[in-house]
N, C-alpha and C positions, 0 to 999 in steps of 0.2 A: 467855371471859376473865373472870376475877374482878374485881369492882369494888374490892375492899378494903373495910374497915369504913367509912372516911370516905366513900368514893364511894357505898356502899350507903345510909348515913344521909342523904346529900345527896339521892339519888334518892327516898327515902321522903319527905323534907321537901318536895320539889317536886311530888309526886304525891298525897300523902295529903289535903291540904285540898281541892284541886280534885275529887278522886274523891268524898269524903264529901259535899261540897255539891252536886255534880251529881246523885248518886244519891238523897240524902235529900230535897232540895227538889223533885225530880221527883215523889216520892210525896206530899209536902205539897201540891203544886199540885192533884193529883187530889182530895184531901180538901177543899180550900178551894172548888174549883169545884162539887163535889157539894153542899157545904153551901149555897152560894149558889143552887143550883138545886133545893133542897128536901129533900136527904137529910143529916141531921145526925149520921149514924152515926159518922163519923170525928171530928166535933167533940166529941161526947159522950165519946169515948174519948181525947180529948186529942191527936189526931193532926193537927188543923188548926193547925199551928205551923211556922214557918220555922226554929225551933231544930232542928238536925239530930239532937240526941241521942235524942229519942223514936223516930226513924225508923231508927236504926242497928241493923242485924243483925250480930252479932259475926262471923259467918262470911262472909256475903255482902258486907258493906260494908267489912270490914277485913281478915280473914284471906285470903279468896279473891283479891282484887286484890293484896294483899301477896305472896302466894305466887307469883302469875303474874309479878309484877315481879321478885322474887328469882330466879325460874327463867329470866328473860330471854324470856318469852313475847312473840310478835309482836303480841299484842292483850291488852287489859285487859278484864275482865268482872267485874261485881259487881251486887249488888242490895240494896235496903233492905227492911224489913218492909213488905209490901203494905198500902196503906191500904184499910180495909174500906169498900165502897160498896154500898148496897142500891139497885140501879137501879130497882126497883119503886116506891121512894119519891120518885123525881125527879118534877118537875112534869110533864114530858113524857118518859117513860122512853126512848123510841126516839131522839128528837132529842137529848135532853140527854146520853145515853150518848156521843154523838160529842164533845160539848164536854168532858165529864169525861175521856175518853180522850186527847183532844188536848192537854189542859192540861199533862201531864207533858213531852212533847216540846216544847211551846210555851215553857215556862219554861226548858228547857235551851237553846233557841235564844236567848232573851232573856239568859240568863247568859253565853252565848258572845259575844254582841254587847257586853255590859257589860265583859267581860274584854278584848275587843279594843280598846274605847275606852280602858280603863285603861292599856293599853300605852303610850299617849301621855304618861303622867305618869312613866314609868320614868326618863327622863333627868333628872328633877327630884329623884330619890331619891339619897341618898349612895351613892357607888360601892361601898362594902362590902356594900350590900344590893341593888343594882340588878340584878345578874345573877340572884340568887335570886328576886326579884320578877318579873323578866321570864320566867323559866322557869315559875313558878307560873301566871302569866297565860296564857302560851302553852299550857300543859297544860290549863288551864281551858277555853280555846277548843276544843282538840282533843277532850277528854273529853265536853264537853257536846254537841258536834256528833255524835260517835259515838253517844252515848246516845240522842239525838233520832232519828237515822237508824235505828239498830238497832230502837228501839221502834216505829217506823212500818212495819216489815216487816208486811205484811198477813196475819198469822197469829195467831189467838187462842192464848194469852191476852195477846199483846203489844198495845200501844195501837193499832197500825195495824189489827189484827184486829178490835178493838172498834169502831173508826171505820167499817170496811167493814161490819160487822154492822149498825150504826146506819143506814147509808146504803142497804143493800139492801132490797128489798121483803120483807115478812114471810115469804113462801113460800120465799125463798132465804136469808133471815137466820137462820132457825131451824136448818136443817141446817149452815149455815156456822159458827154459834156452837158447834155440837157438836164441832168440831175442837179446842176448848179442851182436851178430855181427852187429846189426843195432842200438842198444840202444843209444850209444853215439852220433851217427849222428842225431837221432831223438831229443835227448836232446838239442844238439847244435842248431838244426833248430828251436826248440821251443823258445830257449832263444834269438837267434840272428835275425831270419828272420822277425817275426811280428813287432818288433820295427822299423826295417829298412823300411818295407812297410808302417807302420804308419807314419813315418817321411815324406814320399813322399805324403801322402794323408791328412796330418794334423790331424791325430787321434792317440790316445793312444792305441796301440795294444800290450802292454806288457803282453803277455799271461802268462809268468812265474810268474809275479806279481799277476795275477788273481788267479793262481793255489795255490801259496804259501801264499798269504796275509791272508786269513781267518784262516788257521791252525796256522800260525806263531803268529798272534795276540792272538788266544785262548791260545796257550802254554805260551806266555809271560804273559798274564793276570793270568793264573793259577800259574805260578812261582811267580808272584807278590803277590798273596794271600798267598801262602805257606811260603813266606819269610818275610811277614809282611809289604808289601808295598801297601796293599789295592787291590781292584778289578779293 
């Protein structure tokens, strides 16, 4: 069903800001924590900033999520320019790798909590803007939680894979880290191939939704309880 131009513009207006901030501040957090733990690579390159503009990848941050939205995709996916981190320059490379990797999902959860708290001020906003603000904040909660949960999948090069690598003993961490060469191909295959196959046989084979759905729902419900929106 076509949204019409007005509907499409409205959808873009309530998804664009939450998507850009969720994706770009995720990357900025990696760079900031790495800087504080001894690696100033991202700082020198001007990437330790919570201004989203330096982190925006025109395709991954804007075009890809926009295309998925226009196509009515059941999921949104995007990425920013990866922040460069030289793990060898960290004060304690193996331990600090965990903190740098966890910083991205961590700030996404913090932004989701902030957005959920901000929902309480919506009734104070003039009615002409209240629905738009409510939709933006709701989408900010959803996108930040999805991004945090997705990135904590324990597969390099995702953040969860780096956390596992940092926690494993060296004899296991080295071969596990080598999965990074194939990790993104595996992720793309899991996201893209099952829905395409399902469309041909008339079945819902959205594997990524099956993987992310339960933990995303649990985190959102927990944030709701913590911020006074019920269980």
